[in-house]
Structure formats: structure tokens, C-alpha cells
C-alpha positions as CSV (number, residue, x, y, z in Angstrom):
1,X,12.7,23.8,-26.5
2,X,13.0,23.5,-22.7
3,X,13.7,19.9,-21.8
4,X,13.3,20.6,-18.1
5,X,9.5,20.8,-18.5
6,X,9.1,17.5,-20.2
7,X,8.1,14.4,-18.2
8,X,10.6,11.7,-17.7
9,X,10.3,9.0,-20.4
10,X,9.2,6.2,-18.0
11,X,7.3,8.2,-15.4
12,X,3.9,6.7,-16.2
13,X,5.3,3.2,-16.2
14,X,6.7,3.7,-12.7
15,X,3.5,5.2,-11.4
16,X,1.6,2.1,-12.8
17,X,4.1,-0.2,-11.1
18,X,3.7,1.6,-7.8
19,X,-0.1,1.3,-8.0
20,X,0.2,-2.4,-8.9
21,X,2.5,-3.0,-6.0
22,X,-0.1,-1.5,-3.6
23,X,-2.7,-4.0,-4.9
24,X,-0.4,-6.9,-4.6
25,X,0.7,-5.9,-1.1
26,X,-3.0,-5.8,0.0
27,X,-3.6,-9.3,-1.3
28,X,-0.4,-10.7,0.2
29,X,-1.2,-9.1,3.6
30,X,-4.6,-10.8,3.7
31,X,-3.2,-14.1,2.6
32,X,-0.4,-14.0,5.2
33,X,-3.1,-13.1,7.9
34,X,-5.2,-16.0,6.9
35,X,-2.1,-18.3,7.0
36,X,-1.4,-17.0,10.5
37,X,-5.0,-17.7,11.4
38,X,-4.8,-21.2,10.1
39,X,-1.6,-21.8,12.0
40,X,-3.2,-20.5,15.2
41,X,-6.2,-22.8,14.6
42,X,-4.0,-25.8,14.1
43,X,-1.9,-25.0,17.1
44,X,-4.7,-24.3,19.5
45,X,-7.6,-26.3,18.0
46,X,-9.9,-23.3,18.5
47,X,-11.8,-22.3,15.4
48,X,-12.2,-18.6,16.5
49,X,-8.4,-18.1,16.4
50,X,-8.6,-18.3,12.6
51,X,-10.4,-14.9,12.7
52,X,-7.5,-13.3,14.6
53,X,-5.3,-13.9,11.6
54,X,-8.0,-12.8,9.2
55,X,-8.4,-9.5,11.1
56,X,-4.6,-9.0,11.3
57,X,-4.3,-9.5,7.5
58,X,-7.1,-7.0,6.8
59,X,-5.7,-4.5,9.3
60,X,-2.3,-4.8,7.6
61,X,-3.9,-4.2,4.2
62,X,-5.6,-1.1,5.4
63,X,-2.3,0.1,6.9
64,X,-0.6,-0.4,3.5
65,X,-3.3,1.8,1.8
66,X,-3.0,4.4,4.5
67,X,0.8,4.6,4.1
68,X,0.5,4.8,0.3
69,X,-2.0,7.6,0.8
70,X,0.3,9.6,3.1
71,X,3.2,9.1,0.6
72,X,1.1,10.4,-2.2
73,X,-0.1,13.4,-0.1
74,X,3.6,14.3,0.7
75,X,4.5,14.1,-3.0
76,X,1.5,16.3,-4.0
77,X,2.4,18.8,-1.3
78,X,6.0,19.0,-2.7
79,X,4.7,19.6,-6.2
80,X,2.4,22.3,-5.0
81,X,5.2,24.0,-3.1
82,X,7.4,23.9,-6.2
83,X,4.7,25.6,-8.2
84,X,4.0,28.1,-5.6
85,X,0.4,27.0,-5.0
86,X,0.9,26.6,-1.2
87,X,3.3,28.0,1.3
């Protein structure tokens, strides 16, 4: 039996952990953004500065998703090249 074709023992576990870390990073990005907004509101006394932090947190979460997407796309391209599906 060819062991080279078998999946590594913990591959699915690591994929699950990576997906979980993306979800956690999204939540943390929004929480940090809100904290920045609250800090700006406290420093300036202007209510609308809270929304600056909220938007920064949301933008950071979207950026995290985009980076994870690009990473997955590179990995899929490498697998496709290894199997001869693309040039």
C-alpha cells in the first residue's frame, strides 16, 4: 500500500483550527475597533468618533477574510498544479 497518497493523520484537525481562528480573528477585530471607538469618544467627547472605531474594526475583519481567501486560493492552485489540472 502506498503511504504517500494517505492524508496526514491530523490534517482535518488543523483545517478546523484554521477555520476557527478566522472566526475568532473577525470577532476580535471588531471588538478592538469598538474599543478604539470608545477610547476616541472618551478622549474627544464626540459621539460620532465611536463609529470611526466600529468601521475600522469591521474593515479589519473584512481584510482578515480576504487574506484567508487569498491564502486558500494559493493552496488550491498549488494542489491543482501538482495534479496537472492547470499549467
